[in-house]
Backbone bond lengths (Angstrom), bond angles and torsions (degrees), N, CA, C in turn:
res aa  C-N    CA-C-N  psi(-1)  N-CA   C-N-CA  omega(-1)  CA-C   N-CA-C  phi
1 V - - - 1.448 - - 1.517 106.53 -
2 V 1.309 116.45 103.78 1.458 121.59 -177.70 1.521 107.85 -119.85
3 G 1.321 116.23 132.03 1.456 119.05 -179.46 1.508 111.56 -167.61
4 G 1.325 114.76 -169.76 1.463 121.19 -178.70 1.514 112.38 -66.23
5 R 1.308 113.80 159.39 1.463 121.32 -179.77 1.529 110.10 -63.74
6 S 1.323 115.85 140.20 1.474 123.55 175.17 1.524 113.90 60.57
7 M 1.316 116.00 36.34 1.461 120.76 178.06 1.531 112.04 -96.49
8 G 1.334 117.92 -4.92 1.459 121.11 176.25 1.512 115.41 99.42
9 K 1.320 117.46 18.70 1.475 120.89 -178.64 1.527 111.34 -63.55
10 T 1.309 117.27 -51.41 1.459 121.78 -179.09 1.525 110.35 -68.97
11 Y 1.312 116.66 -41.71 1.460 121.43 177.62 1.527 109.53 -55.53
12 W 1.323 116.77 -50.10 1.461 121.64 179.21 1.528 110.67 -57.54
13 G 1.339 116.63 -46.45 1.461 120.71 -177.95 1.520 112.31 -61.45
14 K 1.323 116.98 -44.67 1.460 120.25 179.16 1.528 110.72 -65.48
15 A 1.324 117.01 -46.33 1.465 120.55 -179.81 1.529 110.72 -61.42
16 K 1.314 117.34 -41.13 1.468 122.14 179.12 1.532 110.27 -62.20
17 C 1.326 116.62 -46.51 1.469 120.26 -178.61 1.528 111.52 -66.31
18 I 1.325 117.75 -38.77 1.467 120.49 177.65 1.527 109.61 -66.23
19 D 1.325 117.22 -43.64 1.475 120.91 175.90 1.523 111.17 -55.85
20 L 1.320 116.48 -47.01 1.467 120.56 -178.22 1.529 111.42 -64.61
21 Y 1.328 116.37 -34.75 1.464 118.81 175.86 1.534 110.09 -65.85
22 L 1.328 116.34 -48.08 1.462 119.74 -177.55 1.529 112.26 -65.62
23 E 1.317 117.69 -35.47 1.465 121.28 -178.60 1.528 113.36 -79.80
24 H 1.351 116.42 -39.08 1.461 119.54 -170.76 1.531 114.50 -126.05
25 G 1.336 117.59 -7.14 1.458 119.88 -176.78 1.520 113.53 79.06
26 Y 1.342 116.75 14.04 1.466 120.65 179.70 1.520 110.07 -77.98
27 Q 1.315 116.16 119.67 1.455 120.43 176.23 1.526 109.55 -78.80
28 W 1.342 115.19 165.87 1.455 120.96 -178.17 1.521 110.20 -143.59
29 V 1.320 113.92 161.81 1.458 122.20 177.51 1.521 108.32 -115.58
30 Y 1.334 115.91 129.39 1.464 120.99 170.01 1.520 105.78 -95.68
31 L 1.319 116.45 111.11 1.463 122.82 -172.00 1.517 111.02 -110.56
32 R 1.329 115.33 133.12 1.464 122.56 170.28 1.522 107.25 -127.67
33 R 1.312 116.50 166.11 1.462 120.70 -176.38 1.527 111.97 -69.88
34 H 1.314 117.51 -50.00 1.466 121.87 -173.82 1.526 111.22 -113.88
35 A 1.328 116.24 143.81 1.466 122.19 -176.94 1.519 112.43 -61.24
36 N 1.330 117.83 -35.88 1.464 119.48 -176.41 1.529 112.48 -64.94
37 T 1.331 118.30 -21.32 1.465 119.96 177.95 1.526 111.61 -75.46
38 L 1.322 117.32 -10.82 1.465 121.73 177.70 1.524 112.17 -96.62
39 D 1.328 116.79 -15.09 1.464 120.81 -175.60 1.526 112.78 -58.14
40 E 1.325 117.54 -40.22 1.467 119.93 -178.07 1.528 111.45 -63.08
41 F 1.325 117.33 -31.73 1.466 120.56 178.91 1.526 111.27 -70.49
42 R 1.326 115.62 -35.90 1.465 120.06 178.28 1.526 110.91 -70.33
43 K 1.333 116.36 -41.51 1.463 121.51 -175.99 1.520 112.49 -63.44
44 D 1.324 116.90 -39.04 1.465 119.09 -175.33 1.524 113.07 -100.47
45 G 1.327 116.60 15.69 1.459 120.39 177.23 1.519 114.08 70.37
46 G 1.310 116.08 16.79 1.459 120.52 177.64 1.513 114.84 96.68
47 A 1.327 117.82 2.95 1.468 119.98 -177.54 1.533 111.82 -58.00
48 K 1.330 117.66 -44.96 1.468 119.99 -179.49 1.522 112.03 -67.84
49 L 1.302 117.40 -28.59 1.464 121.29 -179.93 1.521 112.05 -83.32
50 L 1.317 117.92 -38.95 1.463 121.15 -167.54 1.524 115.92 -111.46
51 S 1.333 118.64 -16.46 1.467 119.50 -173.29 1.528 112.85 -62.50
52 D 1.325 117.99 -32.45 1.464 119.01 -178.46 1.527 112.77 -68.09
53 V 1.327 117.78 -30.47 1.469 120.70 -179.19 1.531 112.36 -97.59
54 A 1.311 118.17 -4.60 1.472 121.33 -175.61 1.523 111.86 -59.07
55 D 1.318 118.15 -35.95 1.467 120.71 -179.50 1.526 112.50 -65.07
56 E 1.329 117.46 -22.28 1.465 121.57 177.55 1.527 111.32 -72.50
57 F 1.335 115.74 -17.28 1.464 121.37 -175.29 1.529 109.47 -131.32
58 P 1.325 117.41 64.16 1.469 120.39 -172.81 1.530 114.60 -65.43
59 Q 1.334 117.71 -18.69 1.468 120.34 179.94 1.522 111.95 -84.85
60 H 1.341 117.55 -2.57 1.465 120.75 -173.98 1.525 112.34 -123.31
61 E 1.323 114.05 154.99 1.456 122.63 169.01 1.518 106.80 -110.09
62 M 1.330 116.75 143.30 1.468 120.86 179.27 1.515 109.13 -131.84
63 R 1.320 114.92 151.83 1.461 120.22 178.23 1.521 109.43 -156.68
64 V 1.349 114.10 165.00 1.459 122.06 169.00 1.510 106.47 -113.64
65 K 1.315 115.39 128.18 1.468 121.20 176.73 1.514 107.00 -128.25
66 G 1.319 117.11 106.69 1.461 121.41 -173.71 1.514 108.89 65.62
67 D 1.309 116.83 -120.84 1.469 121.24 177.96 1.526 112.10 -100.42
68 L 1.313 117.99 8.23 1.457 121.79 -176.97 1.526 110.85 -99.49
69 I 1.313 116.23 135.77 1.462 122.25 171.28 1.524 104.90 -101.77
70 Q 1.339 116.13 118.66 1.456 120.24 -171.50 1.527 112.53 -121.13
71 I 1.341 114.77 159.37 1.457 121.52 -177.62 1.521 109.08 -147.17
72 R 1.330 116.00 151.56 1.460 121.65 170.62 1.524 108.53 -155.40
73 I 1.299 115.18 159.46 1.460 120.77 178.10 1.521 108.15 -73.77
74 K 1.335 116.94 137.86 1.460 121.10 176.38 1.517 109.20 -69.64
75 V 1.321 114.97 133.45 1.463 121.19 178.31 1.527 108.80 -142.22
76 D 1.315 116.09 172.11 1.457 120.81 175.20 1.520 109.46 -62.92
77 E 1.290 116.33 158.25 1.466 122.21 -178.51 1.531 112.01 -54.25
78 D 1.330 118.05 -38.03 1.463 121.88 -179.12 1.525 112.48 -65.47
79 E 1.320 117.95 -26.65 1.466 122.60 -175.54 1.527 113.32 -90.57
80 K 1.321 118.27 -9.36 1.467 120.86 -172.94 1.523 112.93 -62.49
81 V 1.296 118.36 -29.12 1.465 120.36 178.44 1.521 109.91 -64.34
82 K 1.323 116.95 -37.74 1.455 121.60 -179.66 1.527 112.21 -77.68
83 N 1.281 115.92 -23.90 1.464 121.46 -174.36 1.529 110.28 -100.64
84 Q 1.303 115.82 84.32 1.458 121.32 -175.04 1.524 112.15 -77.16
85 W 1.314 115.31 154.14 1.459 121.79 175.50 1.525 109.67 -68.07
86 Q 1.325 116.25 141.13 1.457 122.49 175.41 1.523 108.50 -115.81
87 T 1.316 116.60 141.55 1.460 121.03 177.74 1.519 108.60 -81.29
88 M 1.348 115.29 118.56 1.465 119.30 176.81 1.524 111.10 -105.84
89 G 1.334 117.18 -12.70 1.448 118.53 -178.67 1.514 112.73 -168.46
90 Y 1.328 113.65 -178.23 1.459 122.13 -176.08 1.518 110.36 -136.93
91 L 1.328 116.45 144.34 1.459 121.83 168.04 1.519 107.08 -89.55
92 M 1.318 116.90 131.07 1.466 120.81 176.78 1.521 109.53 -140.83
93 S 1.331 114.39 151.97 1.458 119.86 172.99 1.523 108.74 -118.40
94 L 1.301 114.50 142.44 1.460 120.39 179.90 1.528 110.72 -63.08
95 A 1.320 116.51 -38.26 1.462 120.84 -178.21 1.530 112.27 -64.91
96 S 1.333 117.27 -21.85 1.467 121.55 -178.46 1.517 112.52 -104.33
97 F 1.328 117.72 21.51 1.463 120.51 -171.56 1.521 113.54 -57.23
98 M 1.312 118.79 -29.63 1.472 120.68 -177.93 1.529 112.31 -63.03
99 Q 1.329 117.96 -30.54 1.461 119.82 -178.46 1.530 112.39 -71.02
100 Y 1.324 117.70 -15.09 1.470 120.57 -179.46 1.522 112.36 -90.84
101 K 1.315 117.19 -14.60 1.463 120.04 -178.58 1.530 110.19 -61.77
102 G 1.320 115.64 142.68 1.451 120.62 179.45 1.517 114.12 85.57
103 T 1.332 117.21 -2.90 1.455 121.12 177.88 1.527 108.54 -101.22
104 A 1.305 117.03 137.74 1.466 121.31 179.03 1.521 109.88 -85.95
105 Y 1.305 116.04 131.59 1.468 122.97 176.58 1.520 108.50 -123.28
106 D 1.329 116.51 53.37 1.460 122.08 -173.30 1.518 113.96 -61.35
107 A 1.324 118.06 -31.15 1.466 120.44 -177.79 1.528 112.88 -88.56
108 V 1.337 117.99 -7.80 1.463 120.89 -179.49 1.524 109.40 -76.29
109 R 1.329 115.09 128.06 1.465 121.28 178.38 1.524 112.33 -124.19
110 Y 1.361 116.90 -11.06 1.459 119.64 -176.55 1.517 110.54 -139.52
111 I 1.316 115.26 144.29 1.455 123.48 172.10 1.518 106.74 -122.44
112 L 1.320 116.33 127.10 1.458 122.12 173.78 1.526 106.69 -106.83
113 F 1.330 116.28 100.97 1.469 122.02 -179.47 1.520 106.83 -92.76
114 D 1.317 115.70 99.73 1.461 122.54 -175.15 1.526 110.40 -90.03
115 E 1.313 115.50 139.71 1.472 122.86 179.42 1.527 111.10 59.84
116 F 1.323 117.09 45.46 1.470 119.95 -178.60 1.529 111.97 -69.96
117 I 1.323 118.17 -22.41 1.468 121.30 172.09 1.519 106.85 -97.74
118 R 1.316 116.24 126.64 1.468 119.73 -176.44 1.520 110.80 -75.60
119 E 1.314 114.54 158.53 1.456 121.40 175.74 1.522 108.83 -131.32
120 A 1.314 116.17 143.25 1.466 120.08 173.21 1.517 107.11 -74.75
121 R 1.316 116.51 130.10 1.466 121.36 178.46 1.517 107.64 -122.70
122 G 1.317 115.48 93.72 1.453 119.04 -176.50 1.514 109.37 63.26
123 K 1.321 116.95 -127.31 1.458 120.76 179.46 1.525 111.83 -89.74
124 A 1.336 116.97 -20.25 1.471 120.29 -179.59 1.526 108.92 -85.72
125 I 1.314 115.62 135.15 1.457 120.74 179.96 1.524 108.89 -122.59
126 D 1.309 115.43 131.57 1.460 122.40 175.71 1.521 106.74 -78.59
127 R 1.311 117.07 88.51 1.467 121.69 -172.20 1.525 112.58 -70.51
128 Y 1.325 114.23 146.49 1.464 119.79 172.00 1.522 108.38 -69.52
129 L 1.313 116.22 153.49 1.457 121.51 176.79 1.523 109.31 -78.69
130 A 1.323 116.11 156.03 1.465 119.87 170.82 1.531 106.22 -63.58
131 D 1.302 117.59 132.01 1.465 123.02 -176.60 1.527 110.84 52.03
132 E 1.318 115.51 51.29 1.475 121.24 -176.67 1.521 112.63 -58.09
133 V 1.311 117.70 -47.48 1.466 120.02 -177.27 1.531 110.29 -65.46
134 G 1.324 117.41 -40.31 1.460 120.58 176.10 1.523 111.68 -62.01
135 T 1.327 116.39 -39.72 1.459 121.15 176.79 1.522 110.18 -64.27
136 F 1.339 116.72 -42.31 1.462 120.21 176.84 1.533 110.65 -60.17
137 Y 1.319 116.98 -46.05 1.474 120.13 178.00 1.532 111.37 -59.11
138 S 1.316 117.45 -41.31 1.464 120.80 179.06 1.524 111.22 -62.58
139 L 1.325 116.89 -44.90 1.457 120.00 178.32 1.533 110.36 -63.97
140 Y 1.319 116.33 -43.72 1.468 120.53 178.47 1.535 110.29 -57.18
141 N 1.319 116.83 -46.86 1.465 120.67 -179.69 1.519 112.65 -65.68
142 T 1.324 117.18 -32.74 1.463 120.93 175.33 1.522 110.47 -62.29
143 I 1.319 116.98 -39.79 1.461 121.24 -178.13 1.527 111.23 -80.21
144 D 1.315 117.15 -44.24 1.472 121.27 -175.01 1.527 113.38 -78.85
145 R 1.318 118.13 -34.05 1.472 123.15 178.69 1.534 112.67 53.18
146 M 1.324 115.66 43.07 1.468 121.82 175.61 1.531 112.90 62.68
147 R 1.329 117.27 21.80 1.460 120.91 178.52 1.528 111.21 -85.11
148 D 1.322 116.20 -20.88 1.458 123.10 -176.83 1.530 111.88 57.18
149 V 1.333 115.88 45.47 1.464 120.68 178.80 1.530 112.95 -122.50
150 V 1.317 117.84 -13.53 1.457 121.09 -175.97 1.525 109.46 -88.70
151 R 1.330 115.67 128.01 1.458 122.56 177.37 1.520 108.49 -109.95
152 V 1.325 116.14 149.17 1.464 121.60 -175.28 1.519 109.70 -119.86
153 Y 1.329 115.26 129.32 1.458 122.27 169.14 1.528 106.01 -106.75
154 M 1.313 117.07 122.17 1.462 121.41 178.50 1.521 107.13 -111.92
155 T 1.332 116.93 126.45 1.459 120.93 -177.85 1.522 110.19 -122.39
156 A 1.322 115.58 144.38 1.468 120.50 177.86 1.519 109.62 -167.50
157 N 1.314 114.21 157.40 1.454 119.78 170.83 1.526 108.79 -75.25
158 A 1.313 115.86 148.77 1.462 121.04 179.53 1.529 107.92 -77.05
159 S 1.324 115.50 82.58 1.455 119.60 -173.74 1.525 113.77 -118.92
160 D 1.327 118.38 -21.36 1.461 119.69 -174.50 1.526 109.69 -157.04
161 L 1.309 116.93 109.28 1.462 120.33 178.64 1.522 112.38 -74.62
162 V 1.330 116.38 -18.09 1.466 120.33 179.67 1.521 107.33 -96.86
163 N 1.324 114.90 96.04 1.456 120.76 179.52 1.525 107.66 -144.81
164 P 1.324 117.57 159.80 1.465 119.24 -173.69 1.527 114.39 -61.54
165 Y 1.315 117.78 -30.56 1.463 120.66 -178.98 1.536 110.84 -70.94
166 F 1.312 117.03 -49.50 1.466 120.32 179.39 1.513 110.68 -64.00
167 M 1.329 116.39 -37.53 1.468 119.25 179.09 1.534 110.40 -66.25
168 T 1.312 118.38 -44.88 1.463 122.38 -179.14 1.520 110.99 -64.77
169 W 1.321 116.72 -42.33 1.464 121.34 -175.05 1.541 112.01 -93.57
170 Q 1.320 115.84 5.35 1.464 123.02 178.13 1.529 112.74 53.59
171 I 1.332 114.49 47.75 1.465 120.91 176.17 1.515 108.02 -92.29
């Protein structure tokens, strides 16, 4: 999903994945290229990641705890002990894909790869990884495990037609 800035690509992807979790129990992965781009989501408990879509799910509370994206039904304070957080997703970085190997992700059915096309930001550049597409395939295979059930939504601003994904897939 490639388009203009602030058109709702990421918002749509997050809302879609949360809907699919609530309807079917399908977990999802929020994927970025570098681990440091996920740090802000961990620090603020997921507010920067989830606050924009929270209004779509007024009966639920959502948070990020470590690498887990969690959800629970809103209840009175007395009921919160009974209403435990459930893991609906995971934060992952492509650059750290090796740390996920050997872990089972049987309930994961969707990957939301946000900002898959890099953008120059002033002097700092979000560089592509060496063999980025191969690394993406390795991470995908770690999650899917040859089940052929995991679908990927890739979102980015239309900023650079010359990128490893378009080149590999001849787009």
